[in-house]
C-alpha positions, 0 to 999 in steps of 0.5 A, spaced: 516 022 187 513 025 181 509 030 181 506 033 175 505 041 175 502 044 170 502 051 169 497 055 165 500 059 160 496 065 157 496 064 149 498 071 146 494 070 139 496 075 133 490 079 132 489 080 124 489 087 122 482 087 119 479 085 126 483 090 129 480 095 125 473 093 125 473 093 132 475 100 132 470 102 128 465 099 133 468 102 138 467 109 135 460 107 133 459 106 141 462 112 143 458 116 138 452 114 141 453 114 148 456 121 147 449 123 143 445 120 149 449 123 155 448 130 151 440 129 152 441 130 159 444 137 158 439 142 161 436 146 155 437 140 150 431 136 149 427 143 148 432 145 143 430 139 139 423 140 140 425 147 137 428 143 131 435 145 132 440 140 131 446 143 135 447 149 132 444 147 125 437 147 124 434 140 124 432 140 116 433 134 111 439 137 109 442 136 116 439 130 117 441 127 111 448 129 112 448 127 119 446 120 117 451 119 112 456 121 118 454 115 122 453 110 116 460 111 114 463 108 121 457 102 120 459 100 114 467 100 115 465 095 120 463 090 115 468 093 109 474 092 114 473 085 114 471 084 107 475 089 102 482 086 099 488 089 103 490 094 098 483 098 098 482 096 106 488 100 107 487 106 103 479 107 105 481 106 113 486 111 112 481 116 108 476 115 113 480 115 119 483 122 117 476 124 115 473 122 122 479 125 126 477 132 123 470 131 124 471 129 131 476 135 132 471 140 129 466 137 134 470 139 140 471 147 137 467 151 143 466 145 147 466 146 155 463 140 157 468 135 160 464 129 159 464 131 151 471 133 151 473 126 154 468 122 149 471 126 143 479 125 145 477 118 145 475 118 139 480 122 136 485 116 139 481 110 136 481 115 129 489 115 130 489 108 131 485 106 125 490 111 121 496 107 124 494 100 124 492 101 116 498 105 115 503 100 118 499 094 115 504 090 112 504 085 106 505 079 111 499 080 115 495 080 109 
């Protein structure tokens, strides 16, 4: 008697470094959005917004432009991580990974809300992974 048993094996597909980098930037954007949305529920936060404050800064053309640029860069990195050639891609991801690690660290200075600290730590882990994947990028993966 011949029994044919097929066992399903899971296939472990190697993910291209460009896709990893793009996915990490997407994760960063979601983390930023959810942290900002949850921040609206902090007591007094909506009142501060109505009074024209953006955290410790007054909401002005300059502060809103700066915040816009800080959020546009990760959005563009989702695309650029997929489209740039390997050499430029590696450099840009390391550069912006380091920059956003510093931004995320500066956002945590003086912070006391645990949910925001958690978001910040996960954001720093993501930027660290961006830097690491870009740094370790080999010619074989290109």
